[in-house]
C-alpha positions as CSV (number, residue, x, y, z in Angstrom):
1,M,26.6,-12.4,-7.3
2,S,27.8,-13.6,-10.6
3,G,28.1,-17.2,-11.7
4,P,30.5,-18.9,-14.0
5,D,31.3,-17.2,-17.3
6,D,28.6,-18.7,-19.4
7,S,28.2,-15.6,-21.6
8,G,26.6,-16.0,-25.0
9,D,25.2,-13.8,-27.7
10,A,22.3,-12.7,-25.6
11,V,20.9,-13.1,-22.1
12,E,17.2,-13.1,-21.3
13,L,16.8,-11.7,-17.8
14,R,13.3,-12.6,-16.5
15,V,11.7,-10.7,-13.6
16,H,8.6,-12.2,-12.1
17,G,5.5,-10.4,-10.8
18,V,3.7,-10.5,-7.5
19,S,3.3,-14.3,-7.7
20,G,6.5,-14.8,-5.8
21,A,7.5,-17.6,-8.1
22,S,10.6,-19.6,-7.6
23,A,13.6,-19.3,-9.8
24,A,12.8,-22.7,-11.4
25,Q,9.3,-21.5,-12.2
26,V,10.4,-18.2,-13.7
27,L,12.9,-20.0,-15.9
28,D,10.5,-22.9,-16.6
29,L,13.2,-25.4,-15.5
30,Q,11.1,-28.5,-15.2
31,Q,11.7,-32.1,-16.0
32,T,8.3,-32.5,-17.5
33,G,6.0,-30.4,-19.6
34,Q,2.2,-30.5,-20.1
35,V,1.1,-31.6,-23.5
36,A,-2.7,-31.8,-23.0
37,G,-5.4,-31.2,-20.4
38,D,-5.6,-28.3,-17.9
39,R,-4.4,-27.6,-14.4
40,S,-6.9,-29.9,-12.8
41,G,-6.1,-32.9,-14.9
42,G,-3.5,-33.1,-17.7
43,F,-1.0,-35.1,-19.6
44,Y,2.8,-34.6,-19.3
45,R,5.9,-35.7,-21.1
46,P,9.6,-35.5,-20.2
47,R,11.3,-32.5,-21.7
48,P,14.1,-33.1,-24.1
49,R,17.4,-33.2,-22.3
50,C,18.9,-30.8,-24.7
51,S,16.3,-28.1,-23.9
52,D,15.2,-27.9,-20.3
53,T,13.5,-24.6,-20.8
54,T,11.1,-22.9,-23.2
55,G,13.7,-20.2,-24.0
56,V,14.8,-19.4,-27.5
57,R,17.8,-21.5,-28.7
58,G,21.0,-19.6,-28.3
59,V,19.7,-17.3,-25.6
60,T,20.9,-17.8,-22.0
61,L,18.1,-17.6,-19.5
62,E,18.5,-15.8,-16.2
63,A,16.0,-15.0,-13.5
64,Y,15.9,-12.2,-10.9
65,R,13.8,-13.4,-7.9
66,W,12.7,-10.5,-5.6
67,G,9.6,-12.1,-4.0
68,D,11.1,-12.4,-0.5
69,L,12.2,-8.7,-0.3
70,P,8.7,-7.4,0.6
71,S,7.6,-10.6,2.2
72,G,9.4,-13.2,4.3
73,T,8.6,-14.4,7.8
74,V,5.2,-14.5,9.6
75,A,6.4,-11.8,11.9
76,R,7.0,-9.4,9.0
77,T,3.7,-10.3,7.5
78,L,1.9,-9.5,10.8
79,A,3.8,-6.2,11.0
80,V,2.7,-5.3,7.5
81,V,-0.9,-6.0,8.4
82,F,-0.9,-3.8,11.5
83,L,1.2,-1.1,9.8
84,L,-1.1,-1.1,6.8
85,P,-2.5,2.4,7.6
86,F,1.0,3.8,7.8
87,M,1.8,2.1,4.4
88,L,-1.3,3.5,2.8
89,V,-0.6,7.1,3.9
90,N,3.0,6.7,2.7
91,V,1.8,5.5,-0.7
92,A,-0.6,8.6,-0.9
93,I,2.3,11.0,-1.0
94,W,3.5,9.4,-4.3
95,M,0.1,9.7,-5.8
96,R,0.2,13.5,-6.2
97,P,-0.8,15.1,-9.5
98,A,1.7,15.6,-12.3
99,N,1.4,19.3,-11.8
100,P,4.6,20.4,-10.1
101,G,2.8,23.2,-8.3
102,S,1.0,20.7,-6.1
103,E,4.1,19.0,-4.8
104,A,4.8,21.1,-1.7
105,A,1.2,21.2,-0.5
106,V,0.5,17.5,-1.1
107,K,3.7,16.5,0.7
108,S,3.0,18.7,3.7
109,L,-0.6,17.5,4.0
110,C,0.3,13.8,3.6
111,R,3.1,14.1,6.2
112,V,0.9,15.8,8.7
113,L,-1.8,13.2,8.1
114,A,0.8,10.6,8.7
115,L,1.7,12.3,12.0
116,T,-1.9,12.1,13.1
117,L,-1.8,8.3,12.6
118,T,1.2,8.1,15.1
119,V,-0.8,10.3,17.5
120,L,-3.8,8.0,17.1
121,Y,-1.6,5.0,17.7
122,V,-0.5,6.5,21.0
123,L,-4.0,7.6,22.0
124,A,-5.4,4.1,21.4
125,I,-2.7,2.4,23.6
126,A,-3.0,5.1,26.2
127,G,-6.8,4.7,26.1
128,V,-6.4,1.0,27.0
129,A,-3.6,1.3,29.5
130,V,-4.2,4.7,31.2
131,D,-8.0,5.2,30.7
132,L,-9.6,1.8,30.8
133,V,-7.2,0.0,33.1
134,G,-5.5,2.8,35.1
135,W,-8.4,5.1,35.6
136,G,-11.4,2.8,35.3
137,C,-10.7,-0.7,36.3
138,L,-8.2,-0.1,39.0
139,A,-10.7,2.2,40.8
140,S,-13.4,-0.5,40.8
141,P,-13.2,-3.5,43.2
142,D,-15.7,-5.4,41.0
143,C,-13.4,-5.0,38.0
144,L,-10.3,-6.1,40.0
145,A,-12.0,-9.2,41.4
146,G,-10.2,-12.3,40.2
147,R,-7.5,-10.3,38.5
148,S,-4.5,-10.7,40.7
149,W,-2.2,-9.4,37.9
150,L,-3.9,-6.0,38.4
151,S,-5.0,-6.0,42.0
152,W,-1.5,-5.1,43.2
153,L,-2.0,-1.6,41.8
154,G,-5.6,-1.2,43.0
155,G,-4.8,0.5,46.3
156,R,-2.3,2.9,45.0
157,P,-2.9,6.6,44.6
158,T,-4.4,7.7,41.3
159,G,-1.2,9.5,40.2
160,Q,1.0,6.4,40.8
161,R,-1.5,4.2,39.0
162,L,-1.5,6.4,35.9
163,A,2.3,6.8,36.0
164,V,2.9,3.1,36.1
165,L,0.3,2.3,33.3
166,A,1.8,5.1,31.2
167,L,4.9,2.9,30.8
168,V,2.8,0.7,28.5
169,P,2.4,3.3,25.7
170,A,5.9,4.5,26.3
171,A,7.2,0.9,25.7
172,A,5.0,0.6,22.6
173,I,6.6,3.9,21.3
174,G,10.0,2.5,22.0
175,L,9.2,-0.8,20.3
176,I,8.0,0.7,17.1
177,W,10.9,3.2,17.2
178,R,13.4,0.3,17.5
179,V,11.7,-1.8,14.8
180,S,11.6,1.1,12.3
181,C,15.4,1.7,12.7
182,R,16.3,-1.9,11.8
183,P,15.8,-1.7,8.0
184,G,17.5,1.7,7.8
185,R,20.8,0.5,6.3
186,T,19.8,-2.9,5.0
187,F,20.1,-1.9,1.4
188,E,23.0,0.5,1.7
189,A,25.2,-1.7,-0.5
190,F,22.8,-1.5,-3.4
191,R,22.8,2.2,-4.1
192,A,22.7,2.9,-7.8
193,P,25.4,5.0,-9.4
194,D,24.2,8.6,-9.9
195,E,25.2,9.0,-13.5
196,D,23.4,9.7,-16.8
197,G,20.3,10.4,-14.7
198,S,16.8,10.3,-16.2
199,A,14.6,13.3,-16.4
200,S,11.7,11.2,-15.3
201,R,10.8,11.0,-11.6
202,L,10.3,7.3,-11.9
203,G,14.0,7.0,-12.6
204,T,14.7,8.2,-9.0
205,I,13.1,5.2,-7.4
206,G,15.8,3.2,-5.6
207,Q,18.5,5.7,-6.7
208,W,18.5,8.1,-3.8
209,D,19.4,7.3,-0.2
210,A,16.1,7.5,1.7
211,E,17.5,6.9,5.1
212,P,18.4,10.6,6.0
213,L,14.8,11.6,5.2
214,V,13.4,8.6,7.1
215,G,15.6,9.4,10.0
216,R,14.3,12.9,10.2
217,L,10.7,11.7,10.0
218,R,11.4,9.1,12.6
219,A,12.7,11.6,15.1
220,I,9.7,13.9,14.5
221,H,7.2,11.0,14.9
222,V,8.9,9.8,18.1
223,A,8.9,13.3,19.5
224,A,5.2,13.7,18.7
225,A,4.4,10.3,20.1
226,F,5.9,11.0,23.5
227,A,4.4,14.5,23.5
228,T,1.0,13.0,22.9
229,L,1.4,10.7,25.9
230,D,2.5,13.7,28.0
231,L,-0.6,15.6,26.9
232,V,-2.9,12.8,28.0
233,L,-1.4,12.7,31.4
234,L,-1.3,16.5,31.8
235,L,-4.9,17.1,30.7
236,A,-6.0,14.5,33.2
237,R,-3.9,16.2,36.0
238,G,-5.0,19.7,34.9
239,A,-8.7,18.8,35.4
240,S,-8.2,19.0,39.2
241,D,-4.9,20.8,39.5
242,A,-4.3,23.7,37.2
243,S,-1.1,24.6,38.9
244,A,1.8,26.5,37.4
245,G,3.8,23.3,37.0
246,T,0.9,21.7,35.1
247,I,0.5,24.7,32.8
248,A,4.2,25.0,32.1
249,L,4.6,21.3,31.2
250,T,1.5,21.5,29.0
251,A,2.8,24.6,27.2
252,I,6.2,22.8,26.5
253,T,4.2,19.8,25.2
254,G,2.3,22.1,22.9
255,V,5.5,23.7,21.6
256,I,6.9,20.3,20.8
257,L,3.8,19.2,18.9
258,A,3.7,22.6,17.0
259,G,7.4,22.2,16.2
260,C,6.8,18.8,14.7
261,V,4.0,20.0,12.5
262,G,5.9,23.1,11.5
263,V,8.9,21.0,10.3
264,L,6.7,18.7,8.3
265,C,5.1,21.6,6.6
266,T,8.4,22.8,5.1
267,P,9.3,20.2,2.4
268,P,12.3,22.2,1.0
269,L,13.7,22.0,4.5
270,I,13.0,18.4,5.4
271,D,13.9,17.1,1.9
272,R,17.4,18.6,2.0
273,D,20.4,16.8,0.7
274,P,21.6,14.0,3.0
275,G,24.8,15.8,3.6
276,D,23.0,18.8,5.1
277,Q,22.7,17.9,8.7
278,R,21.3,21.1,10.1
279,L,17.8,19.9,10.2
280,D,18.9,16.6,11.6
281,R,20.1,18.4,14.7
282,V,16.7,20.1,15.0
283,T,14.7,16.9,14.8
284,R,17.0,15.1,17.2
285,T,16.6,18.0,19.6
286,L,12.8,17.7,19.4
287,R,13.0,14.0,20.0
288,T,15.4,14.2,23.0
289,T,13.4,17.1,24.5
290,S,10.2,15.1,24.2
291,V,11.8,12.0,25.9
292,I,13.1,14.0,28.7
293,L,9.8,15.8,29.1
294,T,8.0,12.4,29.3
295,V,10.2,11.4,32.2
296,A,9.5,14.7,33.9
297,V,5.7,14.4,33.3
298,V,5.5,10.8,34.6
299,A,7.4,11.8,37.7
300,Y,5.3,14.9,38.2
301,V,2.0,12.9,37.9
302,S,3.1,10.2,40.2
303,T,4.2,12.5,43.0
304,S,1.4,15.0,42.7
305,S,-0.4,15.4,46.1
306,Q,-3.5,17.2,44.9
307,P,-6.8,15.1,44.8
308,W,-8.0,13.9,41.4
309,T,-11.5,14.7,40.0
310,Q,-13.6,11.6,40.1
311,E,-15.6,11.1,36.9
312,H,-16.3,8.4,34.3
313,G,-13.5,8.4,31.8
314,L,-10.0,9.9,32.0
315,P,-10.5,13.7,32.1
316,G,-9.5,15.3,28.8
317,Y,-9.1,12.1,26.9
318,D,-12.4,12.3,25.0
319,A,-11.7,15.9,24.0
320,T,-8.2,15.0,22.8
321,L,-9.5,12.1,20.7
322,A,-12.3,14.2,19.2
323,G,-9.9,17.0,18.5
324,L,-7.6,14.6,16.6
325,F,-10.5,13.5,14.5
326,V,-11.4,17.1,13.8
327,A,-7.8,17.8,12.7
328,Q,-7.8,14.7,10.4
329,T,-11.1,15.8,8.8
330,A,-9.8,19.3,8.1
331,L,-6.5,17.9,6.7
332,L,-8.4,15.5,4.4
333,A,-10.7,18.3,3.2
334,A,-7.6,20.5,2.5
335,L,-6.0,17.7,0.6
336,G,-9.1,17.2,-1.5
337,V,-9.2,21.0,-2.4
338,V,-5.5,21.0,-3.4
339,L,-5.9,17.9,-5.6
340,L,-8.9,19.2,-7.3
341,W,-7.3,22.6,-7.9
342,H,-4.2,21.1,-9.4
343,R,-5.7,18.3,-11.4
344,R,-5.3,18.3,-15.2
345,R,-8.3,19.8,-17.0
346,E,-7.9,17.8,-20.2
347,R,-10.4,15.1,-21.0
348,D,-9.4,11.6,-19.9
349,A,-6.4,13.0,-18.1
350,T,-7.5,12.9,-14.5
351,P,-6.8,9.5,-13.0
352,L,-9.2,8.8,-10.1
353,F,-10.7,12.2,-10.9
354,G,-7.4,13.7,-9.5
355,L,-8.3,12.4,-6.0
356,G,-6.0,9.4,-5.8
357,A,-3.9,10.6,-2.9
358,L,-7.1,11.6,-1.0
359,V,-8.7,8.2,-1.6
360,V,-5.7,6.3,-0.3
361,A,-5.0,8.6,2.6
362,A,-8.6,8.6,3.7
363,T,-8.6,4.8,3.5
364,G,-5.5,4.6,5.6
365,I,-7.0,7.0,8.2
366,S,-10.2,5.0,8.2
367,M,-8.4,1.7,8.8
368,A,-6.3,3.3,11.6
369,V,-9.4,4.6,13.3
370,A,-11.1,1.2,12.9
371,Y,-8.0,-0.6,14.4
372,S,-7.9,1.8,17.3
373,A,-11.6,1.6,18.0
374,E,-11.6,-2.1,17.8
375,L,-8.7,-2.4,20.2
376,V,-10.3,-0.2,22.8
377,Y,-13.7,-1.9,22.4
378,R,-12.4,-5.4,22.8
379,V,-10.4,-4.5,25.9
380,A,-13.4,-2.7,27.3
381,D,-15.5,-5.8,26.8
382,F,-12.9,-8.0,28.4
383,L,-12.6,-5.8,31.5
384,D,-16.4,-5.2,31.9
385,R,-17.3,-8.9,32.0
386,D,-20.2,-9.0,34.5
387,V,-19.5,-5.7,36.2
388,P,-22.7,-3.9,37.0
389,T,-23.3,-0.6,35.1
390,G,-21.7,2.3,36.9
391,D,-19.4,0.1,39.1
392,G,-16.6,-0.5,36.7
393,I,-15.8,0.8,33.3
394,A,-19.3,0.1,32.1
395,S,-19.6,3.7,30.8
396,G,-17.6,2.3,27.9
397,P,-14.9,3.6,25.7
398,P,-15.0,7.2,24.4
399,R,-18.0,8.2,22.3
400,A,-15.7,9.2,19.5
401,Y,-14.7,5.5,19.1
402,T,-18.4,4.6,18.9
403,W,-18.9,7.1,16.1
404,A,-15.7,5.8,14.4
405,I,-17.1,2.3,14.3
406,Y,-20.4,3.6,13.0
407,G,-18.7,5.6,10.3
408,F,-16.5,2.8,9.2
409,F,-19.3,0.3,9.0
410,R,-21.5,2.8,7.2
411,A,-18.9,3.5,4.6
412,L,-18.2,-0.2,4.1
413,L,-21.9,-1.0,3.8
414,I,-22.7,1.8,1.3
415,T,-19.7,0.9,-0.8
416,V,-20.6,-2.8,-0.9
417,V,-24.2,-1.9,-1.9
418,V,-23.1,0.5,-4.6
419,S,-20.6,-2.0,-5.8
420,G,-23.3,-4.6,-6.3
421,L,-25.4,-2.0,-8.2
422,V,-22.5,-1.1,-10.4
423,V,-21.8,-4.8,-11.1
424,L,-25.5,-5.3,-12.2
425,I,-25.8,-2.0,-14.1
426,S,-22.5,-2.4,-16.0
427,R,-22.9,-6.1,-16.7
428,R,-24.8,-5.6,-20.0
429,S,-22.4,-3.0,-21.4
430,R,-19.3,-5.1,-20.4
431,R,-20.8,-8.2,-21.9
432,R,-21.7,-6.4,-25.1
433,A,-18.1,-5.1,-25.5
434,A,-16.8,-8.6,-24.6
435,A,-19.1,-10.2,-27.1
436,A,-17.7,-7.9,-29.9
437,I,-14.1,-8.9,-29.0
438,V,-15.1,-12.6,-29.0
439,A,-16.8,-12.3,-32.4
440,R,-13.7,-10.6,-33.8
441,D,-11.3,-13.2,-32.5
442,F,-13.4,-16.3,-33.3
443,P,-15.5,-15.2,-36.4
444,D,-16.7,-18.7,-37.5
445,P,-16.9,-21.0,-34.4
446,P,-18.6,-24.4,-34.6
447,A,-21.9,-24.9,-32.9
448,E,-20.4,-27.0,-30.1
449,A,-18.1,-24.0,-29.1
450,G,-21.1,-22.0,-27.7
451,P,-20.4,-22.8,-24.0
452,R,-16.7,-22.0,-24.4
453,L,-17.4,-18.7,-26.1
454,R,-19.6,-17.7,-23.2
455,Q,-16.8,-18.5,-20.8
456,V,-14.4,-16.3,-22.8
457,R,-16.9,-13.5,-23.0
458,D,-17.5,-13.6,-19.2
459,A,-13.7,-13.6,-18.6
460,I,-13.3,-10.5,-20.7
461,A,-16.3,-8.8,-19.0
462,R,-14.9,-9.5,-15.6
463,A,-11.5,-8.1,-16.6
464,R,-13.1,-4.9,-17.8
465,F,-14.6,-4.3,-14.4
466,T,-11.2,-2.9,-13.3
467,E,-12.2,0.4,-14.8
468,K,-15.3,0.5,-12.7
469,L,-13.3,0.4,-9.5
470,V,-12.2,4.0,-10.0
471,P,-15.4,5.7,-9.0
472,L,-16.0,3.1,-6.3
473,A,-12.6,3.9,-4.8
474,V,-13.4,7.6,-4.8
475,L,-16.8,6.9,-3.2
476,Y,-15.3,4.9,-0.4
477,G,-12.6,7.5,0.2
478,C,-15.2,10.2,0.5
479,L,-17.4,8.2,2.8
480,T,-14.5,7.3,5.1
481,G,-13.6,11.0,5.2
482,L,-17.2,11.8,6.1
483,G,-17.1,9.0,8.8
484,T,-14.0,10.6,10.4
485,A,-15.9,13.9,10.4
486,T,-19.0,12.5,12.2
487,T,-16.8,11.3,15.1
488,T,-16.7,14.9,16.3
489,I,-20.3,14.6,17.3
490,G,-19.0,12.8,20.3
491,L,-17.9,16.1,21.7
492,L,-21.6,17.0,22.1
493,G,-22.1,14.0,24.4
494,Q,-24.2,12.2,21.8
495,V,-24.1,8.6,20.7
496,P,-25.2,7.3,17.3
497,S,-28.2,5.4,18.7
498,D,-29.7,8.5,20.3
499,V,-29.1,10.8,17.3
500,I,-30.5,8.3,14.8
501,E,-33.5,7.4,16.9
502,R,-34.3,11.1,17.3
503,N,-33.8,12.1,13.6
504,V,-34.5,9.0,11.6
505,R,-37.0,7.3,13.9
506,L,-35.0,4.1,13.8
507,P,-35.1,2.1,17.1
508,A,-32.0,2.7,19.3
509,D,-31.6,-1.1,19.9
510,A,-31.3,-1.6,16.1
511,V,-28.6,1.0,15.9
512,T,-26.7,-0.4,18.9
513,F,-26.9,-3.9,17.3
514,G,-25.5,-2.4,14.1
515,I,-22.6,-0.8,15.8
516,A,-21.8,-4.0,17.7
517,F,-22.0,-5.9,14.5
518,G,-19.8,-3.4,12.8
519,S,-17.2,-3.9,15.6
520,W,-17.2,-7.6,14.8
521,V,-16.9,-6.9,11.1
522,I,-13.8,-4.9,11.8
523,A,-12.4,-7.7,13.9
524,A,-13.2,-10.2,11.1
525,I,-11.4,-7.9,8.5
526,I,-8.3,-7.7,10.7
527,L,-8.3,-11.4,11.2
528,G,-8.8,-11.9,7.5
529,L,-5.9,-9.6,6.7
530,I,-3.7,-11.6,9.1
531,I,-4.6,-15.0,7.7
532,G,-4.5,-13.7,4.1
533,G,-1.1,-12.1,4.7
534,I,0.3,-15.3,6.1
535,F,-1.0,-17.6,3.4
536,A,-0.1,-15.1,0.7
537,Y,3.6,-16.0,1.1
538,R,3.0,-19.7,1.4
539,T,0.7,-20.6,-1.5
540,E,1.0,-19.2,-5.0
541,P,-2.8,-18.7,-5.7
542,Y,-3.2,-16.6,-2.5
543,R,-0.1,-14.5,-3.3
544,R,-1.4,-13.6,-6.8
545,H,-4.5,-12.0,-5.3
546,I,-3.5,-10.8,-1.8
547,G,0.3,-10.2,-2.2
548,V,-0.3,-7.4,-4.7
549,L,-1.3,-5.1,-1.9
550,W,2.0,-5.5,0.0
551,D,4.1,-5.5,-3.1
552,L,2.5,-2.3,-4.5
553,G,2.6,-0.5,-1.1
554,T,6.2,-1.4,-0.3
555,F,7.5,-0.5,-3.8
556,W,7.6,3.2,-2.9
557,P,10.2,4.6,-0.5
558,R,9.2,5.8,2.9
559,A,8.6,9.6,2.4
560,A,5.6,10.3,4.6
561,H,5.5,7.8,7.5
562,P,8.8,6.4,9.0
563,F,7.0,3.4,10.6
564,A,5.7,2.1,7.2
565,P,7.2,-1.2,6.0
566,P,10.6,-0.8,4.3
567,C,10.9,-0.3,0.6
568,Y,12.3,-3.2,-1.4
569,S,12.9,-1.2,-4.6
570,E,15.8,0.5,-2.8
571,R,17.6,-2.8,-3.3
572,A,15.8,-4.4,-6.3
573,V,16.3,-1.5,-8.8
574,P,20.0,-0.8,-8.1
575,E,20.7,-4.5,-8.0
576,L,19.1,-5.0,-11.4
577,T,21.0,-2.0,-12.8
578,R,24.3,-3.4,-11.6
579,R,23.6,-6.8,-13.0
580,I,22.5,-5.6,-16.4
581,T,25.6,-3.2,-16.6
582,Y,27.9,-6.2,-15.8
583,L,26.3,-8.4,-18.4
584,V,26.6,-5.7,-21.1
585,E,30.2,-4.8,-20.1
586,R,31.3,-8.4,-20.5
587,G,29.9,-8.5,-24.1
588,D,26.3,-9.7,-23.8
589,A,23.2,-8.2,-25.2
590,V,20.5,-8.3,-22.6
591,L,16.7,-8.8,-23.2
592,L,14.7,-7.8,-20.1
593,T,11.4,-9.6,-19.8
594,G,9.1,-8.6,-17.0
595,H,5.7,-9.9,-16.0
596,S,3.1,-7.8,-14.1
597,H,4.9,-5.8,-11.3
598,G,8.2,-7.1,-12.7
599,S,7.6,-4.8,-15.7
600,V,7.4,-1.8,-13.3
601,L,10.7,-2.7,-11.7
602,L,12.3,-3.0,-15.2
603,A,10.8,0.3,-16.2
604,A,12.5,2.1,-13.3
605,T,15.7,0.1,-14.0
606,V,15.8,1.1,-17.7
607,L,15.6,4.8,-16.7
608,Q,18.8,4.3,-14.6
609,L,20.9,2.5,-17.2
610,P,23.8,4.5,-18.7
611,Q,23.3,5.2,-22.4
612,Q,26.0,2.9,-23.5
613,V,24.3,0.1,-21.6
614,G,20.9,0.9,-23.0
615,D,22.2,0.5,-26.5
616,R,22.6,-3.2,-25.8
617,V,19.3,-3.7,-24.0
618,A,15.8,-4.7,-25.2
619,L,12.5,-4.8,-23.2
620,L,9.7,-7.3,-23.3
621,T,6.7,-6.7,-20.9
622,H,3.6,-8.9,-20.5
623,G,0.7,-8.5,-18.2
624,S,2.1,-5.0,-17.5
625,P,0.0,-2.6,-15.2
626,L,2.2,0.4,-16.2
627,R,-0.6,2.3,-18.1
628,R,-3.7,0.7,-16.7
629,L,-2.9,1.0,-13.0
630,Y,0.3,3.0,-12.4
631,A,-0.4,5.8,-14.8
632,R,-3.8,6.3,-13.1
633,L,-2.5,6.0,-9.5
634,F,0.9,7.7,-9.8
635,P,0.5,10.3,-12.6
636,A,3.5,12.3,-11.5
637,Y,5.8,9.3,-11.9
638,V,4.3,7.1,-14.6
639,N,3.0,9.1,-17.5
640,D,3.3,9.3,-21.2
641,A,6.6,11.3,-21.0
642,A,8.2,8.7,-18.7
643,L,7.0,5.7,-20.9
644,R,8.3,7.3,-24.0
645,E,11.7,8.0,-22.4
646,I,11.9,4.3,-21.5
647,G,11.3,3.5,-25.2
648,R,14.0,5.9,-26.3
649,R,16.5,4.5,-23.9
650,V,16.2,1.1,-25.4
651,D,16.0,2.6,-28.9
652,W,12.3,1.4,-29.1
653,R,13.3,-2.3,-28.8
654,W,10.3,-2.8,-26.7
655,V,7.3,-5.2,-27.1
656,N,4.4,-5.3,-24.7
657,L,2.1,-8.3,-24.9
658,W,-1.4,-7.9,-23.4
659,R,-4.7,-9.8,-23.3
660,D,-8.3,-8.7,-23.0
661,T,-8.9,-11.3,-20.4
662,D,-6.3,-9.7,-18.0
663,P,-7.9,-7.7,-15.2
664,I,-4.5,-6.1,-14.2
665,G,-2.2,-5.8,-17.2
666,G,-3.0,-4.0,-20.5
667,W,-1.6,-1.9,-23.3
668,V,1.0,0.8,-22.7
669,F,0.6,3.2,-25.7
670,S,-2.3,2.1,-27.8
671,P,-4.9,-0.7,-27.8
672,R,-5.0,-0.7,-31.6
673,P,-2.5,-2.4,-33.9
674,A,0.2,-0.2,-35.3
675,S,-0.5,1.4,-38.7
676,A,2.0,0.5,-41.5
677,T,2.3,4.2,-42.2
678,S,2.7,5.4,-38.6
679,G,5.9,7.3,-38.0
680,D,5.5,7.0,-34.2
681,P,7.7,4.1,-32.9
682,A,5.5,3.9,-29.8
683,A,2.7,2.6,-31.9
684,A,4.6,-0.6,-32.6
685,V,5.1,-1.5,-28.9
686,D,1.8,-3.0,-28.0
687,R,0.7,-6.4,-29.3
688,R,-2.5,-7.9,-28.3
689,Q,-2.7,-11.7,-27.7
690,R,-5.8,-13.6,-28.4
691,D,-6.8,-15.5,-25.3
692,P,-7.5,-18.4,-25.4
693,R,-5.7,-19.6,-28.5
694,D,-8.9,-21.3,-29.7
695,V,-12.3,-22.3,-28.4
696,V,-12.5,-25.8,-29.7
697,T,-10.7,-28.9,-28.3
698,P,-7.7,-29.7,-30.5
699,P,-7.2,-33.3,-31.7
700,G,-5.6,-35.5,-29.1
701,D,-6.7,-33.3,-26.2
702,S,-9.7,-33.5,-23.9
703,V,-10.3,-29.8,-23.1
704,A,-10.2,-26.6,-25.0
705,P,-7.1,-24.3,-24.6
706,P,-7.1,-22.5,-21.2
707,I,-7.9,-18.9,-20.6
708,H,-4.7,-17.4,-19.2
709,G,-5.9,-14.0,-18.0
710,H,-3.1,-12.5,-15.9
711,W,-0.9,-15.6,-15.8
712,P,2.6,-15.3,-17.2
713,G,3.0,-16.6,-20.8
714,E,6.7,-17.5,-21.1
715,S,5.7,-20.8,-22.6
716,D,3.3,-19.3,-25.2
717,E,4.3,-19.0,-28.9
718,P,3.7,-15.2,-29.0
719,F,6.2,-14.7,-26.2
720,T,8.8,-16.9,-27.9
721,E,8.3,-15.0,-31.2
722,A,8.7,-11.7,-29.4
723,V,11.9,-12.9,-27.7
724,R,13.3,-14.1,-31.0
725,E,12.5,-10.8,-32.7
726,L,14.0,-8.6,-30.0
727,V,17.2,-10.7,-29.9
728,Q,17.5,-10.3,-33.7
729,R,17.0,-6.5,-33.4
730,L,19.7,-6.4,-30.7
731,G,22.0,-8.3,-33.1
732,R,21.5,-5.6,-35.7
733,R,21.6,-2.6,-33.4
734,G,22.7,0.6,-35.1
735,G,20.4,-0.1,-38.0
736,P,16.7,0.7,-38.4
737,T,14.6,0.3,-35.3
738,G,11.4,-0.9,-37.1
739,T,9.7,-4.1,-36.2
740,T,9.5,-7.3,-38.1
741,G,6.6,-9.7,-38.4
């Protein structure tokens, strides 16, 4: 929506980062300004009425606020928390190597892994409703005692009990199906014009209509979800009645599941143009057939007259769950092999050792397994209460879930211990490097500045720990994959306490306590994510630390899992493109300024601007994670070629401000100042800011200048100077593109 015609010589369009700042904060539209002190206690004066902002005189300020696109209500925040495994696996598909030869294999493996999460989602709910309640509790008078809301089903035949309780996972599938359809066309009006397209893959973000692909994936996942429920019921029925009807229905179920996997393993087919609806008919047929089959299976189970085998645990459920974990382990191993085979062999050219997609996918799988195990364990504890062993469901949930909790807790514990060791071991080298930077920035400090110099050194040392997170992430991803593999030991009828006591000589009670403690740790993590997610969108400090997870994950379109949270870049990038084009067409030059993740949005936007618009645009980024994080995590989309294309599209009117104290942002092309004789325009993009400005208290103040770190710096003099310079270069476009000052 455009406002009144207040065009000027130039417009500075500011895009905030993950802080979710208000428009007034982004524009610095405040009645008062701080003149001394810090955030805890300071001195303020009214701003001059002729200048309500810190912008350069003669430049019209404008802000794009996108913070509520990935966030919003508490309900949406809770959805993001519980759909976090889906989101992580969806992000993994975008983390494939830059080598084009890996694309088909990585896409196929990530999509099948995403499908296993949907299957696990159904198995967890079926494990609660059908196994624990329908098979275990309803068959035990002790478990039904005092539970009138369940006792009405207690005297029913087994088939009827299971059929009724199967409606619970069926309703859960329908709910997530319905919720995932809602955002499908939300951003339809914001499609970017497909003209003058960029050769970079980053330029496709937000430009293509993702809904046809999401619709195909959604149909496949819904078909697999209902087929999984059918398989649980049919395996339980087949344990005591291997009739022709049972075998036929099981065979049809297997064909549907195989068909879902087969379609996902053909990326050229599933990624077809939106106008090609041949595959749409196939996926809709799979979904419809699966729904009809579920109705038939529920009716068949409820009317079956054959007796049921009486045993602890729903027949076939443990084997199905363990088989799923075997499949996930095999898929993760295959993904690791593909990534290592296609990673770049050059030195310093393998972000996350080439295993970024594996790390994130394994983390998503691990979280989904932990969520599922915790759900089943907590319900089992609730139902068992004081029921004597053997009289209720005291045999407990499937052994695979016990191994899952053990594997998750083991991976978390080892990673925490190793992280502590890395912090201690790397502290000396990080402090040594930080001390060299401080000595260069403040060569002749007064004696009283000693404590402040140590604070600056420690801030730089902490910021440099970001690089140490790379091997830790790989370690955790590998450990979670190993944890998924160990769940298959449950097929042998073993539990962790027996195996560890026999082989490690550790008391079984200690292992049992550790697993119980691990279960409560998982519950605490889930609760922490919920609380953190809610507060992240209500207080700015929480948002700066926690909101980055949601904003990073929902930046990428849904290409692996259709139940992942919707992608906000499908609106933000085209909306920015249209606004910039409008401003240029009405005669304004546009300076784009982006902080933190806002710089990523602007990078994708610049790649979509027509050439005639790019000639009137300049770019100023600060606290940008483009090189430091995105080039490492998403090498196929953010790489040197893409960054240089961004520079060429704005005729190298690009300045990037960065600080050594920033743990997220950094340089884009080079950490060293540009050489006067350098013929590479990219060498003049990066400009390092000294942070803080000084280590001594200025006259009239009570504290030394603050350490900004990753905070935005629109009020700082280097930012204002960069704006002034870029506006001047926009004014003399068509001339030399060298820098001044």
